Each structure stands twice: as structure tokens, then as C-alpha cells.
C-alpha positions in Angstrom: -71.7 -68.4 15.5 -68.6 -66.8 14.0 -66.7 -67.3 17.2 -67.5 -71.1 17.0 -66.3 -71.2 13.4 -63.1 -69.4 14.2 -62.3 -71.7 17.2 -63.0 -74.7 15.0 -60.6 -73.5 12.3 -58.0 -72.7 15.0 -58.4 -76.2 16.5 -58.0 -77.8 13.0 -54.9 -75.7 12.5 -53.5 -76.8 15.8 -54.1 -80.5 14.9 -52.6 -79.9 11.4 -49.6 -78.3 13.1 -49.0 -81.2 15.5 -49.5 -83.7 12.6 -47.0 -81.8 10.5 -44.4 -81.7 13.2 -44.7 -85.5 13.8 -44.6 -86.1 10.0 -41.4 -84.2 9.5 -42.9 -81.1 8.0 -41.5 -78.7 10.6 -41.9 -75.4 8.7 -45.6 -75.8 7.8 -46.3 -77.5 11.2 -44.9 -74.5 13.1 -46.9 -72.1 10.9 -50.1 -74.0 11.5 -49.4 -74.2 15.2 -48.8 -70.5 15.5 -51.9 -69.4 13.5 -54.0 -72.0 15.3 -52.9 -70.8 18.7 -53.5 -67.1 17.7 -57.0 -67.9 16.6 -58.0 -70.1 19.6 -56.4 -68.1 22.3 -57.4 -64.8 20.8 -61.1 -65.8 20.6 -61.0 -67.3 24.2 -59.3 -64.2 25.6 -61.7 -61.8 23.9 -64.6 -63.8 25.3 -63.4 -63.5 28.9 -62.2 -59.9 28.4 -65.6 -58.6 27.5 -66.8 -56.5 30.4 -70.1 -57.2 32.2 -72.9 -54.7 31.9 -73.6 -53.0 35.2 -77.1 -52.2 36.6 -76.0 -48.8 38.0 -73.2 -46.3 37.6 -69.9 -47.4 39.1 -69.2 -44.5 41.4 -68.6 -40.8 41.9 -65.3 -40.6 40.1 -66.8 -41.9 36.9 -68.1 -39.6 34.2 -71.0 -40.4 31.9 -69.9 -40.2 28.3 -72.1 -39.5 25.2 -71.3 -43.0 23.9 -74.2 -45.4 23.8 -74.9 -48.7 22.0 -77.4 -51.6 22.0 -75.9 -54.8 23.5 -76.3 -57.7 21.1 -76.8 -60.3 23.9 -79.3 -58.5 26.1 -80.9 -56.0 23.7 -80.4 -53.3 26.3 -79.2 -49.8 25.6 -75.9 -49.3 27.3 -74.2 -46.1 28.3 -70.4 -45.9 28.6 -68.9 -44.3 31.8 -65.3 -43.3 31.9 -62.9 -42.8 34.8 -60.9 -39.8 33.6 -57.9 -40.5 35.9 -57.2 -44.0 34.4 -59.2 -44.0 31.1 -61.0 -47.2 32.4 -64.5 -47.8 30.9 -67.6 -49.2 32.5 -70.8 -50.3 30.7 -74.1 -49.5 32.4 -77.5 -50.6 31.2 -79.8 -47.6 30.8 -82.8 -47.4 33.1 -86.0 -45.7 31.8 -86.1 -42.1 33.1 -82.3 -41.9 33.4 
């Protein structure tokens, strides 16, 4: 819900920026374009950047951390695995008895 509101606000800022540039208000038009682009592209990037939740641990060089959380979308408890060499993180849905 909040994501949709922010994308809408960003889109309106982009439209206001283009309108401002064509109307001769270059300064405010550029400001609206920049903030609109930050909002829209930031939200879209965050949406695609969010990692998928795996069904099983990623591999032998991954270490199970103590960090756990409940995923908002699936309602599953998720355990975070870390690859110590790179610091990369993987999210694994907990299985009963694990």
C-alpha cells in the first residue's frame, strides 16, 4: 500500500517536473524531476532487489546465523544464512523440526 502511494507521488512529481520545464520554470521543474525519479526508481529498485526466500539452506560454505524474522508476505519464519567470505546473505524458510 505505502509502495503504491510513494510511486504515485513520484509519478506526479515527474509530471510536475516535465510541466515545469515546458512552462519555463526550470529550477522547480528540475527539483520535481529529481525527487520524482528518486522516489519512483528507488521503490522499483527496492522491489526487485528484495531476495527470494529459499526452501533449503544454500550450501556448505554458508553459516546459519541467529537472525530470524517473520516474512510479511508469506507469514513464514525465515532464518538468515551468511557466507562469511563475502558477507552475502540468504533467506531460508524454516521447516518444522529444523
